[in-house]
C-alpha positions as CSV (number, residue, x, y, z in Angstrom):
1,M,-4.1,7.7,-15.6
2,L,-4.5,7.6,-12.0
3,L,-1.1,8.7,-11.9
4,L,-1.6,11.9,-12.8
5,V,-5.0,12.4,-10.7
6,V,-2.6,11.6,-7.5
7,A,-0.1,13.9,-8.9
8,A,-2.3,16.7,-9.5
9,L,-4.2,16.2,-6.0
10,V,-1.0,15.6,-3.8
11,V,1.1,17.9,-5.3
12,G,-1.6,20.4,-6.1
13,A,-3.7,20.2,-3.1
14,G,-2.0,17.9,-0.5
15,C,-5.2,15.5,0.1
16,S,-5.7,11.9,-1.1
17,P,-7.2,11.2,-4.8
18,S,-10.6,10.0,-5.2
19,E,-12.2,8.1,-7.5
20,P,-9.1,7.4,-9.7
21,E,-9.7,5.2,-12.8
22,A,-8.0,1.4,-12.5
23,Y,-5.9,-0.3,-14.5
24,T,-5.2,-4.1,-14.4
25,T,-1.7,-6.1,-15.6
26,Q,-2.1,-9.7,-17.0
27,T,0.7,-11.9,-16.9
28,T,0.8,-15.2,-18.5
29,I,2.7,-18.2,-17.3
30,P,3.2,-20.6,-19.7
31,R,3.1,-24.5,-18.6
32,A,5.4,-27.1,-20.1
33,S,4.2,-29.6,-22.1
34,E,4.9,-33.3,-22.1
35,E,6.9,-34.5,-24.9
36,S,5.5,-37.9,-25.0
37,E,2.6,-40.1,-23.4
38,N,5.9,-42.2,-21.8
39,V,7.2,-39.0,-19.6
40,V,8.1,-39.6,-16.2
41,L,7.3,-36.1,-14.5
42,A,9.5,-35.6,-11.7
43,P,8.2,-34.9,-8.2
44,V,6.9,-31.2,-7.6
45,S,9.3,-29.3,-5.8
46,P,8.8,-27.7,-2.4
47,A,6.9,-23.9,-2.5
48,G,9.4,-21.3,-2.8
49,P,9.2,-17.6,-1.0
50,I,6.5,-16.1,-2.4
51,T,7.2,-12.2,-2.5
52,F,6.0,-9.0,-4.7
53,T,8.9,-8.1,-7.3
54,G,9.4,-5.0,-9.1
55,S,8.8,-5.4,-12.7
56,A,9.4,-1.5,-13.8
57,F,10.2,1.7,-11.9
58,N,9.6,4.7,-13.8
59,L,10.1,8.2,-12.3
60,H,8.1,11.3,-13.4
61,T,10.2,14.5,-12.3
62,A,10.3,18.0,-12.9
63,G,13.9,18.1,-11.5
64,R,16.8,15.6,-10.6
65,V,16.7,12.7,-8.2
66,A,19.2,11.0,-6.8
67,P,20.1,8.0,-7.7
68,A,20.0,7.0,-4.0
69,V,16.8,8.8,-3.4
70,S,15.3,6.6,-5.9
71,D,17.0,3.4,-5.1
72,A,15.7,4.2,-1.1
73,A,11.7,4.9,-2.7
74,W,12.0,1.4,-5.0
75,G,13.2,-0.5,-1.8
76,G,10.9,0.9,0.5
77,V,7.5,0.6,-1.7
78,L,8.5,-2.9,-2.2
79,E,9.3,-3.1,1.8
80,T,5.6,-2.2,2.1
81,L,3.9,-4.2,-0.5
82,N,5.7,-7.5,1.2
83,R,5.4,-6.7,4.6
84,Y,1.3,-6.5,3.7
85,L,1.4,-9.6,1.3
86,E,2.9,-10.9,4.6
87,A,0.5,-10.1,7.1
88,G,-2.4,-9.3,4.8
89,V,-2.5,-12.5,2.6
90,L,0.0,-15.3,3.5
91,Q,-0.6,-15.4,7.1
92,P,-4.4,-15.9,7.3
93,L,-4.2,-18.1,4.0
94,R,-1.7,-20.6,5.6
95,S,-2.8,-20.7,9.0
96,G,-6.5,-20.0,8.5
97,G,-6.8,-17.5,11.6
98,P,-6.4,-13.7,11.9
99,A,-4.0,-11.3,9.8
100,G,-1.3,-9.3,11.1
101,D,-0.8,-6.0,12.3
102,L,-1.5,-3.7,8.8
103,G,-1.4,-0.5,11.0
104,P,2.0,0.8,10.1
105,L,1.2,0.0,6.1
106,F,-1.5,2.3,5.7
107,T,-2.2,6.3,6.6
108,S,-4.7,6.5,9.0
109,P,-7.9,7.7,7.1
110,A,-7.0,4.4,4.8
111,V,-6.1,2.1,7.8
112,Q,-9.8,2.8,9.1
113,R,-11.2,1.0,6.0
114,V,-8.9,-2.2,6.3
115,L,-9.0,-2.9,10.2
116,A,-11.3,-5.5,11.9
117,G,-14.9,-4.4,10.8
118,G,-13.7,-1.9,8.2
119,P,-15.5,-2.0,5.0
120,D,-12.7,-2.8,2.7
121,R,-11.5,-5.3,4.6
122,F,-12.2,-8.6,2.7
123,T,-10.9,-7.2,-0.4
124,F,-7.5,-6.8,0.9
125,I,-7.3,-9.5,3.5
126,D,-7.8,-13.2,3.2
127,E,-9.0,-14.6,6.5
128,N,-12.1,-16.7,7.1
129,L,-10.9,-19.7,5.0
130,P,-9.8,-23.0,6.5
131,P,-5.6,-23.2,6.0
132,V,-4.3,-23.5,2.5
133,S,-1.9,-26.1,1.5
134,D,0.6,-26.0,-0.9
135,L,0.4,-22.5,-1.6
136,R,2.6,-20.8,-4.0
137,Q,2.5,-18.2,-6.9
138,E,1.8,-18.0,-10.2
139,A,2.8,-14.1,-10.4
140,A,3.6,-12.0,-8.0
141,M,4.8,-8.4,-9.8
142,A,4.3,-5.0,-9.2
143,G,4.8,-1.8,-11.8
144,L,6.2,0.9,-10.0
145,N,5.3,4.8,-11.1
146,A,6.6,7.6,-8.8
147,L,6.3,11.5,-8.8
148,A,8.8,14.1,-7.6
149,G,8.7,17.6,-7.8
150,P,11.5,20.3,-8.9
151,D,13.4,19.5,-5.6
152,G,13.8,16.3,-6.5
153,V,11.5,14.6,-3.6
154,M,9.3,12.1,-4.2
155,S,5.8,12.5,-3.3
156,V,4.1,9.5,-4.4
157,V,4.2,6.2,-5.8
158,T,1.5,4.4,-7.7
159,A,1.8,0.3,-7.8
160,G,0.3,-1.7,-10.0
161,L,-0.2,-5.2,-9.0
162,D,-0.8,-8.6,-10.3
163,L,-0.8,-10.9,-7.3
164,R,-1.9,-14.5,-8.5
165,L,-1.7,-17.3,-5.8
166,V,-2.8,-20.7,-5.9
167,G,-3.1,-24.0,-3.7
168,H,-5.4,-26.6,-1.9
169,I,-8.0,-26.6,0.9
170,A,-8.8,-30.3,2.0
171,G,-7.7,-31.8,-1.7
172,A,-9.8,-28.5,-3.4
173,P,-8.1,-26.1,-5.9
174,V,-7.8,-22.9,-4.6
175,R,-7.0,-19.6,-6.4
176,V,-6.7,-16.0,-5.4
177,V,-6.1,-13.3,-7.8
178,R,-5.7,-9.6,-6.5
179,T,-4.9,-7.0,-9.2
180,G,-5.2,-3.2,-9.5
181,E,-3.6,-0.3,-8.0
182,L,-2.3,1.1,-4.8
183,V,-1.0,4.7,-4.2
184,L,1.8,4.8,-1.3
185,V,2.8,8.5,0.0
186,P,6.0,8.8,2.7
187,Q,5.0,9.0,6.1
188,G,7.1,8.4,9.2
189,G,10.1,7.4,7.7
190,S,8.1,4.5,5.4
191,W,5.9,3.8,2.6
192,R,2.3,4.1,3.1
193,I,-0.6,2.9,1.3
194,D,-3.0,6.0,1.1
195,A,-5.7,5.1,-1.9
196,Y,-6.5,2.1,-3.8
197,D,-8.4,0.5,-6.8
198,I,-8.2,-3.0,-5.7
199,R,-10.2,-6.2,-7.3
200,V,-9.9,-9.8,-6.0
201,I,-10.9,-13.2,-7.1
202,R,-11.2,-15.9,-4.8
203,T,-11.8,-19.7,-5.9
204,V,-12.4,-22.5,-3.9
205,G,-13.3,-25.5,-6.1
206,E,-16.1,-24.4,-8.0
207,N,-16.8,-21.4,-6.4
208,T,-15.7,-18.0,-6.9
209,T,-16.5,-14.8,-5.7
210,T,-15.2,-11.2,-6.7
211,T,-15.0,-8.6,-4.9
212,T,-14.2,-4.7,-6.1
213,V,-12.9,-1.2,-3.9
214,R,-12.0,2.0,-4.7
215,S,-10.7,4.7,-2.2
């Protein structure tokens, strides 16, 4: 499991993981069916807020972690994930413009790969598309696994992502699906993305592109 690899490297050697084994989660959203051919469909409601929700928080520790510490880690990781979601995904999709500032959300080695011109930017950032209208989520889940030492200090959290967004570009359907894992570590008073294994599938009309990156 990625978590075990990360644990060994972070706790034992103090460095970032390499070549983790990826896993993805899948969420099926049931669709309502019409009970008769004469059903009058209600108007589509406005798109609600799009945010990551924690689907689970599993803690692995050799000691005891105070509930306040556990709650702070849960909240801090979700804050980082949602700041990334807003700056790197929602902002460029809605505006058709560039992403926001991602620097505070990644560790120094990782951020170089997602800044402008970085080799992994296209997988993390949804730029270079016309503005997407009626953007909404089918799923935005994060399953979290945390590792703490005998001293009760959390050293790493992995987040298994399942993000599925839909909308339209000039009337053509758009779907962006991003799955995989992020590895986050505490740094500078917040949780930052340090490593990842991410796959993104973008479909605009009948055209689909798939990109996968691992660090």
